[in-house]
C-alpha positions, 0 to 999 in steps of 0.5 A: 500499499505504501508503495502504491501511494508513493507512486501516486504521489510521484504521478501527481507531482509530475502532472503538477509540474507539467501543468505549470504555465511557462513564464512569458519572456521579455520582448526583445526590441530590434532596431536599425543603426543611426544611419538607417532611413528605415529607422529614421522614418519609423521613429518619426512616425511613432514620434520616438526621439531619444527614448529608445530603450537601452536594451534594444539590439542594433542590427546592420541591415534590413536583411539582418533585422528580418533574420534576427526577428525570425529567430527570436520567439519574443523579437519585434522590429521593423522592416521594409514591405518588400522583405521576404516575410515567408523565407525569414519566418516573420509576420507583419502586424497591422498598424492602427487596424490597417494591414500593410499592403501596396493597395493601402499604401497607395490609398494612404490608409496605411500611414507608415509609408516612405519614398525610395529616393536616388541621386547620382554623381555630378555630370563630368565626375564619372569615370568615363562619358560612356559610364555617365550615359549608361547611368543616365540610361539606367535612371530613365529605365528605373523611373520612366519605363514600363519594364522598370516599373514591372521590375520594381513591382515584382520585387515588392516595392510600389510604383507610383507613376505607373500610368505615366510610364513608357515602353523602354523601346521608346526611350532607349534611342536617346542613349547610343552607349546601349548599343555597345559592349559595356561588359567593361563598365561597372555601375556602383550603387550605395546607400539604403539597404531597404532598396536592395531587393528592388534595386537588384531586380532593376539592374538585372532587368536593365543588364541585357538591354545595355550591353551586359554592364556589371554592377556592384551593390554596396548598400550600407544605409540611407546616410551614405546614399548622398555622401558617397556620390556628391558628399564627403566620400564621393572621391573616397574608397567607398564612392559610388555612382548612384546613391539611394535612400529609403526616405527623403533627402535632408536639407543638408544632403545637397542633390542639385548638382546630380546628373539625376535625382528623384523618387523611384518607388514607395515603400512601407515600414512594417512592424514584424514579429516571429511566426513562432510567436505565440502571443496572438498579437496581430496589430499595434497602435502608434502609442503601443509602438512607442511604449514597446520601443521606449521599453515601457511595455516589456511583455507581448501580453501587454499588447492585447 
């Protein structure tokens, strides 16, 4: 009898231990570095100035952000809408009850949106006249052609001037350089990491139409976009031909000397969590975002 009682007691203890709820972990806040256009845009949207929590984990790029969040059950951060959410195992949270979609960005119901901008070197400062003409042609392809718009759209970014775009066949005649073998020319792109997916799609689409030129993408953040083509680093080892920013250029980022500059797409900033997150949270408000990223809210249960 004593043996039976002992066994029953052990069973009850095991069952009791297994029924104890698992303690909820603290939210892991992920953020981009200070040169990031995505960070600047997002912090501006939620009006987060210097209040970012000291516990925030800083990451180097949009891709790094997505990877880190996907691998952290309690992670939260912000990424570009053109991020591959499925591959990175992250899910987008609605903002103020509105889903992050192209349609909602265009109709302005999703308010966490921002422009993708570009700027080139000044006329006469490229390595050759052929390269200068090639860059001009690419910018025209990116901003004005139907084919460029399709590349942008397929990469997940948003084309805002779709109706005004023209077939590339009607634009290409302006650039004699396109008829040459340009495999010895390399267009160097710098700046925002958020534009990488759309930019790569554009360059790959343009490459066979322009003499099979080469390209390099040295994306390090929006703060380097203007700096490396027209600013302090325009003649340094990290110089570029076209600089990109995932925000509007600031007043101190002078672009008026550029061969070409402007907006080529729209994007949205998306608050994201891991698909492994079991909190049930699907939407956040501006106030909640402020409290999470300032450290005031520390548990996902507080977001319900």
